[in-house]
C-alpha positions in Angstrom: 9.7 6.0 6.8 13.2 4.6 6.6 12.5 2.9 9.8 9.4 1.2 8.2 11.9 0.3 4.8 14.5 -1.1 7.2 11.7 -2.8 8.5 10.0 -4.7 5.6 13.6 -5.3 3.9 14.2 -7.7 7.3 11.0 -8.9 7.5 11.2 -10.2 3.9 14.9 -11.0 3.9 15.6 -8.6 0.8 17.6 -5.3 0.2 16.1 -2.0 1.1 15.6 -1.2 -2.5 13.5 -3.3 -2.8 11.4 -2.8 0.4 11.2 0.9 -0.8 9.4 -0.6 -4.0 7.0 -2.4 -2.4 6.0 -0.4 0.1 5.4 2.5 -2.6 3.5 0.1 -4.4 1.1 -0.3 -1.6 1.0 3.6 -0.2 0.3 4.3 -4.0 -2.7 2.0 -4.0 -3.8 3.3 -0.8 -3.7 7.1 -2.4 -4.8 6.3 -5.5 -8.0 3.7 -3.9 -8.9 5.3 -0.7 -11.3 8.0 0.6 -9.4 11.1 -0.1 -9.8 13.2 3.0 -8.7 10.6 4.8 -5.7 9.5 3.0 -4.8 13.2 3.0 -5.0 13.5 6.9 -3.0 9.8 7.0 -0.4 11.4 4.9 0.3 14.0 6.7 1.1 11.5 10.1 3.5 9.5 7.5 6.3 12.2 6.6 7.3 10.8 3.1 4.5 8.4 2.0 3.2 10.6 -0.7 6.7 11.2 -2.1 7.2 6.8 -2.0 3.3 6.8 -3.2 4.0 8.6 -6.0 7.7 7.0 -6.8 6.2 3.8 -7.2 2.6 4.0 -8.4 0.9 4.1 -11.4 -1.4 1.5 -12.8 -3.6 0.8 -9.7 -5.0 4.5 -9.8 -9.3 4.3 -10.0 -9.7 1.3 -11.9 -7.3 2.2 -14.6 -5.5 -0.1 -17.4 -6.4 -4.2 -18.1 -6.6 -5.2 -14.3 -8.6 -1.7 -13.3 -11.0 -3.0 -15.8 -11.8 -6.3 -13.4 -14.4 -6.1 -11.0 -15.6 -2.7 -13.0 -12.8 -1.1 -11.0 -13.1 -2.1 -7.5 -10.9 -4.5 -7.3 -8.7 -3.1 -10.3 -6.6 -1.3 -7.8 -5.9 -4.0 -5.8 -5.5 -6.2 -7.8 -3.0 -4.2 -9.9 -0.9 -4.0 -6.8 -1.0 -7.9 -6.2 0.7 -8.0 -9.9 3.0 -5.5 -9.4 4.2 -6.5 -6.2 4.8 -10.3 -7.8 6.5 -8.8 -10.4 8.7 -7.1 -8.1 9.8 -11.0 -6.8 7.5 -11.3 -3.8 5.0 -14.1 -3.1 1.5 -14.0 -1.7 2.8 -14.5 2.0 6.0 -11.9 1.6 2.9 -9.6 0.5 0.1 -10.4 3.1 3.7 -9.3 5.5 4.0 -6.2 3.6 0.3 -5.1 3.9 0.6 -5.8 7.6 4.0 -4.2 8.5 2.7 -1.1 6.7 -0.5 -1.0 8.2 0.7 -1.7 11.9 3.3 1.2 10.9 0.6 3.8 9.9 -1.7 2.5 12.9 1.7 3.0 15.4 1.9 6.5 13.5 -1.4 7.9 12.8 -3.8 5.6 15.0 -5.8 3.0 14.6 -9.0 4.5 13.9 -7.5 6.7 11.3 -6.4 3.7 9.5 -9.2 1.6 10.1 -11.3 3.9 8.5 -8.8 4.4 5.0 -8.8 0.5 5.0 -12.5 -0.1 4.9 -12.1 2.3 2.1 -10.3 0.2 -0.2 -11.4 -3.0 -1.3 -9.6 -6.0 0.2 -7.5 -3.8 2.2 -10.3 -4.1 5.3 -8.8 -8.0 6.0 -5.8 -6.7 7.0 -7.1 -4.4 9.8 
């Protein structure tokens, strides 16, 4: 996970603390919104992913909170994650970059088929594949 954090920090021009936070937000989205059996298989291949998701997650879980009410919970998690990423100081281009980098890293470590299956189970994330 440290390699991914350094990679994202370099791409965004931010420190590693912020890079870790934004990666954790995305991983939390994946953990809370994705097909649970596939997410478990993915996180097994990404040591540290579950810990980052837990440390930086919340407010995007299965449609919880105000953002979760939008779209009947279907888009609540992704919208909440975008809001959290923006609150962390990222603009939309940076958010796309983080998404692309995290998914690229996951493909490299876990295989494209598994990542495609997980991303396809999350509204709005499949377009990054």
